[in-house]
LOGUZA-244104 format. One record per residue: residue number from 1; residue in three letters; x, y, z of N, C-alpha, C in turn. Coordinates in Angstrom, 3 decimals, decimal comma, padded with zeros to 6 digits. Each point is the difference from the previous one (the first is absolute). Layout:
residues N
@resi=NUM | resn=Ala | nX=X | nY=Y | nZ=Z | caX=X | caY=Y | caZ=Z | cX=X | cY=Y | cZ=Z
...
***
This chain:
residues 80
@resi=1 | resn=Met | nX=199,804 | nY=-052,923 | nZ=100,089 | caX=-001,069 | caY=-000,752 | caZ=-000,599 | cX=000,568 | cY=-001,274 | cZ=-000,595
@resi=2 | resn=Ala | nX=-000,394 | nY=-001,124 | nZ=000,489 | caX=000,461 | caY=-001,276 | caZ=-000,548 | cX=-000,865 | cY=-000,370 | cZ=-001,194
@resi=3 | resn=Val | nX=000,646 | nY=-000,469 | nZ=-001,034 | caX=-000,708 | caY=-000,384 | caZ=-001,208 | cX=000,141 | cY=-001,499 | cZ=-000,161
@resi=4 | resn=Gly | nX=-001,123 | nY=-000,704 | nZ=-000,029 | caX=000,025 | caY=-001,448 | caZ=-000,102 | cX=000,158 | cY=-000,475 | cZ=-001,432
@resi=5 | resn=Gln | nX=-000,177 | nY=-001,307 | nZ=-000,169 | caX=000,118 | caY=-000,613 | caZ=-001,315 | cX=-001,030 | cY=000,636 | cZ=-000,935
@resi=6 | resn=Gly | nX=000,399 | nY=000,273 | nZ=-001,212 | caX=-000,897 | caY=000,651 | caZ=-000,948 | cX=-000,082 | cY=001,494 | cZ=000,221
@resi=7 | resn=Gly | nX=000,815 | nY=000,525 | nZ=000,926 | caX=-000,048 | caY=001,415 | caZ=000,339 | cX=000,326 | cY=000,909 | cZ=-001,165
@resi=8 | resn=Phe | nX=000,964 | nY=-000,402 | nZ=-000,815 | caX=000,376 | caY=000,841 | caZ=-001,130 | cX=-001,166 | cY=000,180 | cZ=-000,951
@resi=9 | resn=Arg | nX=-000,673 | nY=-001,079 | nZ=-000,340 | caX=-001,123 | caY=000,087 | caZ=-000,939 | cX=-001,136 | cY=000,836 | cZ=000,582
@resi=10 | resn=Ala | nX=-000,268 | nY=-000,121 | nZ=001,283 | caX=-001,050 | caY=000,792 | caZ=000,638 | cX=000,359 | cY=001,484 | cZ=-000,022
@resi=11 | resn=Ile | nX=001,262 | nY=000,296 | nZ=000,258 | caX=000,452 | caY=001,395 | caZ=-000,038 | cX=-000,078 | cY=000,540 | cZ=-001,421
@resi=12 | resn=Ala | nX=000,371 | nY=-000,810 | nZ=-000,974 | caX=-000,085 | caY=000,438 | caZ=-001,398 | cX=-001,443 | cY=000,296 | cZ=-000,382
@resi=13 | resn=Arg | nX=-000,938 | nY=-000,867 | nZ=000,406 | caX=-001,424 | caY=000,262 | caZ=-000,286 | cX=-000,448 | cY=001,292 | cZ=000,663
@resi=14 | resn=Ser | nX=000,428 | nY=000,217 | nZ=001,237 | caX=-000,363 | caY=001,236 | caZ=000,709 | cX=000,572 | cY=001,216 | cZ=-000,701
@resi=15 | resn=Phe | nX=001,236 | nY=-000,118 | nZ=-000,490 | caX=000,608 | caY=001,113 | caZ=-000,724 | cX=-000,821 | cY=000,355 | cZ=-001,227
@resi=16 | resn=Phe | nX=-000,375 | nY=-001,007 | nZ=-000,780 | caX=-000,751 | caY=000,301 | caZ=-001,212 | cX=-001,408 | cY=000,492 | cZ=000,306
@resi=17 | resn=Asp | nX=-000,638 | nY=-000,499 | nZ=001,062 | caX=-001,292 | caY=000,548 | caZ=000,408 | cX=000,136 | cY=001,485 | cZ=000,320
@resi=18 | resn=Leu | nX=001,044 | nY=000,338 | nZ=000,736 | caX=000,253 | caY=001,402 | caZ=000,334 | cX=000,295 | cY=000,803 | cZ=-001,250
@resi=19 | resn=Arg | nX=000,829 | nY=-000,541 | nZ=-000,869 | caX=000,364 | caY=000,684 | caZ=-001,252 | cX=-001,222 | cY=000,289 | cZ=-000,848
@resi=20 | resn=Trp | nX=-000,859 | nY=-000,988 | nZ=-000,164 | caX=-001,172 | caY=000,194 | caZ=-000,848 | cX=-000,984 | cY=000,974 | cZ=000,641
@resi=21 | resn=Asn | nX=-000,110 | nY=000,020 | nZ=001,316 | caX=-000,872 | caY=000,973 | caZ=000,661 | cX=000,547 | cY=001,410 | cZ=-000,123
@resi=22 | resn=Leu | nX=001,313 | nY=000,135 | nZ=000,053 | caX=000,617 | caY=001,311 | caZ=-000,135 | cX=-000,152 | cY=000,523 | cZ=-001,432
@resi=23 | resn=Asp | nX=000,207 | nY=-000,867 | nZ=-000,969 | caX=-000,039 | caY=000,409 | caZ=-001,408 | cX=-000,899 | cY=-000,954 | cZ=-000,788
@resi=24 | resn=Pro | nX=-001,327 | nY=000,192 | nZ=000,101 | caX=-000,924 | caY=-000,907 | caZ=-000,674 | cX=000,135 | cY=000,013 | cZ=-001,524
@resi=25 | resn=Val | nX=000,482 | nY=001,092 | nZ=-000,573 | caX=000,220 | caY=000,042 | caZ=-001,443 | cX=001,086 | cY=-001,000 | cZ=-000,396
@resi=26 | resn=Ala | nX=001,055 | nY=-000,113 | nZ=000,813 | caX=001,045 | caY=-000,983 | caZ=-000,259 | cX=-000,553 | cY=-001,414 | cZ=000,107
@resi=27 | resn=Ala | nX=-000,925 | nY=-000,219 | nZ=000,927 | caX=-000,623 | caY=-001,325 | caZ=000,130 | cX=-000,773 | cY=-000,346 | cZ=-001,265
@resi=28 | resn=Thr | nX=-000,769 | nY=000,944 | nZ=-000,489 | caX=-000,754 | caY=-000,223 | caZ=-001,232 | cX=000,958 | cY=-000,266 | cZ=-001,156
@resi=29 | resn=His | nX=001,063 | nY=000,770 | nZ=-000,068 | caX=001,002 | caY=-000,183 | caZ=-001,056 | cX=000,645 | cY=-001,380 | cZ=000,076
@resi=30 | resn=Ala | nX=000,174 | nY=-000,522 | nZ=001,223 | caX=000,606 | caY=-001,323 | caZ=000,196 | cX=-001,015 | cY=-001,128 | cZ=-000,183
@resi=31 | resn=Gly | nX=-001,264 | nY=000,351 | nZ=-000,241 | caX=-001,017 | caY=-001,017 | caZ=-000,217 | cX=-000,629 | cY=-000,532 | cZ=001,264
@resi=32 | resn=Val | nX=000,174 | nY=000,701 | nZ=001,113 | caX=-000,578 | caY=-000,421 | caZ=001,271 | cX=-001,428 | cY=000,541 | cZ=000,076
@resi=33 | resn=Ala | nX=-000,959 | nY=-000,900 | nZ=000,076 | caX=-001,410 | caY=000,414 | caZ=000,020 | cX=-000,363 | cY=000,618 | cZ=001,353
@resi=34 | resn=Gly | nX=-001,009 | nY=000,815 | nZ=-000,006 | caX=-000,524 | caY=000,563 | caZ=001,242 | cX=000,407 | cY=001,434 | cZ=000,264
@resi=35 | resn=Tyr | nX=000,893 | nY=000,546 | nZ=-000,785 | caX=000,462 | caY=001,365 | caZ=000,227 | cX=-000,407 | cY=000,925 | cZ=-001,143
@resi=36 | resn=Asp | nX=-000,659 | nY=-000,547 | nZ=-001,004 | caX=-000,410 | caY=000,803 | caZ=-001,143 | cX=-000,920 | cY=001,133 | cZ=000,462
@resi=37 | resn=Gly | nX=000,138 | nY=001,124 | nZ=-000,620 | caX=-000,861 | caY=001,134 | caZ=000,317 | cX=000,449 | cY=000,806 | cZ=001,201
@resi=38 | resn=Arg | nX=001,146 | nY=-000,315 | nZ=000,570 | caX=000,513 | caY=000,756 | caZ=001,149 | cX=001,286 | cY=000,708 | cZ=-000,383
@resi=39 | resn=Tyr | nX=000,243 | nY=001,090 | nZ=000,655 | caX=001,249 | caY=000,732 | caZ=-000,153 | cX=000,717 | cY=000,025 | cZ=001,350
@resi=40 | resn=Gly | nX=001,313 | nY=000,101 | nZ=-000,029 | caX=000,774 | caY=000,078 | caZ=001,231 | cX=-000,142 | cY=001,365 | cZ=000,650
@resi=41 | resn=Arg | nX=000,218 | nY=000,019 | nZ=001,294 | caX=000,011 | caY=001,263 | caZ=000,745 | cX=001,423 | cY=000,196 | cZ=000,495
@resi=42 | resn=Phe | nX=000,598 | nY=001,121 | nZ=-000,357 | caX=001,416 | caY=000,215 | caZ=000,278 | cX=000,276 | cY=001,252 | cZ=000,829
@resi=43 | resn=Ser | nX=-000,990 | nY=000,458 | nZ=000,740 | caX=000,235 | caY=001,127 | caZ=000,899 | cX=000,829 | cY=-000,494 | cZ=001,180
@resi=44 | resn=Pro | nX=000,701 | nY=000,896 | nZ=000,690 | caX=000,803 | caY=-000,428 | caZ=001,159 | cX=-000,826 | cY=-000,762 | cZ=001,040
@resi=45 | resn=Asp | nX=-001,221 | nY=000,446 | nZ=000,259 | caX=-000,840 | caY=-000,695 | caZ=000,985 | cX=-000,399 | cY=-001,397 | cZ=-000,468
@resi=46 | resn=Ala | nX=-000,240 | nY=-000,155 | nZ=-001,300 | caX=-000,385 | caY=-001,307 | caZ=-000,533 | cX=001,188 | cY=-000,953 | cZ=-000,050
@resi=47 | resn=Leu | nX=001,205 | nY=000,527 | nZ=-000,205 | caX=001,189 | caY=-000,842 | caZ=-000,119 | cX=000,548 | cY=-000,479 | cZ=001,341
@resi=48 | resn=Gln | nX=-000,242 | nY=000,743 | nZ=001,057 | caX=000,604 | caY=-000,319 | caZ=001,296 | cX=-000,265 | cY=-001,436 | cZ=000,463
@resi=49 | resn=Pro | nX=-001,238 | nY=-000,504 | nZ=-000,021 | caX=-000,192 | caY=-001,389 | caZ=000,437 | cX=000,656 | cY=-001,018 | cZ=-000,941
@resi=50 | resn=His | nX=000,060 | nY=000,316 | nZ=-001,289 | caX=000,651 | caY=-000,906 | caZ=-000,948 | cX=001,499 | cY=-000,087 | cZ=000,272
@resi=51 | resn=Leu | nX=000,622 | nY=001,131 | nZ=000,295 | caX=001,431 | caY=000,003 | caZ=000,295 | cX=000,299 | cY=-000,767 | cZ=001,279
@resi=52 | resn=Ala | nX=-000,833 | nY=000,160 | nZ=001,002 | caX=000,187 | caY=-000,740 | caZ=001,249 | cX=-000,131 | cY=-001,500 | cZ=-000,246
@resi=53 | resn=Ala | nX=-000,965 | nY=-000,394 | nZ=-000,815 | caX=-000,190 | caY=-001,419 | caZ=-000,314 | cX=001,182 | cY=-000,543 | cZ=-000,799
@resi=54 | resn=Leu | nX=000,518 | nY=000,780 | nZ=-000,943 | caX=001,162 | caY=-000,436 | caZ=-000,778 | cX=001,221 | cY=-000,201 | cZ=000,891
@resi=55 | resn=Lys | nX=000,201 | nY=000,879 | nZ=000,960 | caX=001,123 | caY=-000,147 | caZ=000,930 | cX=-000,148 | cY=-001,271 | cZ=000,832
@resi=56 | resn=Ala | nX=-001,216 | nY=-000,276 | nZ=000,458 | caX=-000,245 | caY=-001,208 | caZ=000,785 | cX=000,224 | cY=-001,250 | cZ=-000,844
@resi=57 | resn=Leu | nX=-000,461 | nY=000,025 | nZ=-001,244 | caX=000,216 | caY=-001,144 | caZ=-000,893 | cX=001,491 | cY=-000,201 | cZ=-000,279
@resi=58 | resn=Gly | nX=000,729 | nY=001,092 | nZ=-000,191 | caX=001,439 | caY=-000,098 | caZ=-000,233 | cX=000,713 | cY=-000,629 | cZ=001,185
@resi=59 | resn=Ser | nX=-000,370 | nY=000,408 | nZ=001,203 | caX=000,602 | caY=-000,581 | caZ=001,203 | cX=-000,306 | cY=-001,487 | cZ=000,116
@resi=60 | resn=Ala | nX=-001,255 | nY=-000,366 | nZ=-000,264 | caX=-000,378 | caY=-001,413 | caZ=000,067 | cX=000,727 | cY=-000,804 | cZ=-001,072
@resi=61 | resn=Leu | nX=000,140 | nY=000,568 | nZ=-001,175 | caX=000,671 | caY=-000,693 | caZ=-001,097 | cX=001,478 | cY=-000,225 | cZ=000,306
@resi=62 | resn=Glu | nX=000,631 | nY=000,959 | nZ=000,666 | caX=001,410 | caY=-000,157 | caZ=000,369 | cX=000,202 | cY=-001,151 | cZ=000,973
@resi=63 | resn=Glu | nX=-001,025 | nY=-000,347 | nZ=000,766 | caX=000,097 | caY=-001,077 | caZ=000,981 | cX=-000,276 | cY=-001,377 | cZ=-000,589
@resi=64 | resn=Thr | nX=-000,498 | nY=-000,052 | nZ=-001,227 | caX=-000,292 | caY=-001,297 | caZ=-000,604 | cX=001,278 | cY=-000,656 | cZ=-000,492
@resi=65 | resn=His | nX=-000,057 | nY=-001,301 | nZ=-000,166 | caX=001,117 | caY=-000,764 | caZ=-000,532 | cX=-000,477 | cY=-000,715 | cZ=-001,243
@resi=66 | resn=Ala | nX=000,730 | nY=000,167 | nZ=-001,070 | caX=-000,364 | caY=-000,627 | caZ=-001,264 | cX=000,229 | cY=-001,502 | cZ=000,078
@resi=67 | resn=Glu | nX=-000,887 | nY=-000,748 | nZ=-000,632 | caX=000,116 | caY=-001,456 | caZ=-000,009 | cX=000,798 | cY=-000,504 | cZ=-001,198
@resi=68 | resn=Gly | nX=000,374 | nY=000,887 | nZ=-000,883 | caX=000,787 | caY=-000,401 | caZ=-001,160 | cX=000,477 | cY=001,231 | cZ=-000,746
@resi=69 | resn=Leu | nX=000,790 | nY=-000,219 | nZ=-001,035 | caX=000,566 | caY=001,106 | caZ=-000,758 | cX=-001,080 | cY=000,846 | cZ=-000,671
@resi=70 | resn=Asp | nX=-001,007 | nY=-000,640 | nZ=-000,603 | caX=-001,061 | caY=000,752 | caZ=-000,666 | cX=-000,735 | cY=000,914 | cZ=000,983
@resi=71 | resn=Glu | nX=-000,292 | nY=-000,523 | nZ=001,190 | caX=-000,692 | caY=000,805 | caZ=001,002 | cX=000,896 | cY=001,127 | cZ=000,509
@resi=72 | resn=Glu | nX=001,299 | nY=-000,257 | nZ=000,126 | caX=000,927 | caY=001,063 | caZ=000,430 | cX=000,061 | cY=001,107 | cZ=-001,043
@resi=73 | resn=Ile | nX=-000,013 | nY=-000,359 | nZ=-001,268 | caX=-000,008 | caY=001,009 | caZ=-001,066 | cX=-001,270 | cY=000,831 | cZ=000,087
@resi=74 | resn=Asp | nX=-001,150 | nY=-000,660 | nZ=000,189 | caX=-001,271 | caY=000,718 | caZ=000,136 | cX=000,016 | cY=000,896 | cZ=001,234
@resi=75 | resn=Arg | nX=000,505 | nY=-000,517 | nZ=001,107 | caX=000,056 | caY=000,764 | caZ=001,251 | cX=000,870 | cY=001,254 | cZ=-000,175
@resi=76 | resn=Thr | nX=001,149 | nY=-000,167 | nZ=-000,629 | caX=000,907 | caY=001,135 | caZ=-000,235 | cX=-000,642 | cY=001,037 | cZ=-000,918
@resi=77 | resn=Ala | nX=-000,670 | nY=-000,464 | nZ=-001,046 | caX=-000,678 | caY=000,921 | caZ=-000,914 | cX=-001,104 | cY=000,765 | cZ=000,723
@resi=78 | resn=Leu | nX=-000,747 | nY=-000,675 | nZ=000,835 | caX=-001,086 | caY=000,656 | caZ=000,728 | cX=000,551 | cY=001,009 | cZ=001,002
@resi=79 | resn=Leu | nX=001,117 | nY=-000,319 | nZ=000,639 | caX=000,610 | caY=000,948 | caZ=000,924 | cX=000,479 | cY=001,262 | cZ=-000,713
@resi=80 | resn=Asn | nX=000,463 | nY=-000,170 | nZ=-001,220 | caX=000,469 | caY=001,170 | caZ=-000,762 | cX=-001,146 | cY=000,761 | cZ=-000,590
***
């Protein structure tokens, strides 16, 4: 998967969209609107698509190239 210019930021947004959908309580705690009143689902069947998406995001993130030191720090933190 080739990642074009701005790819890191797009992947980061996708990661947080996935994160907030997986754990809407954490989204509410972080002040992200739109997830209030929801609880996460953590059964094996509910987690399977989230894990597959996280693996795909990790692979795409590994292919990105940071445009500067700050972005490389963010990229490394997101990979971890």
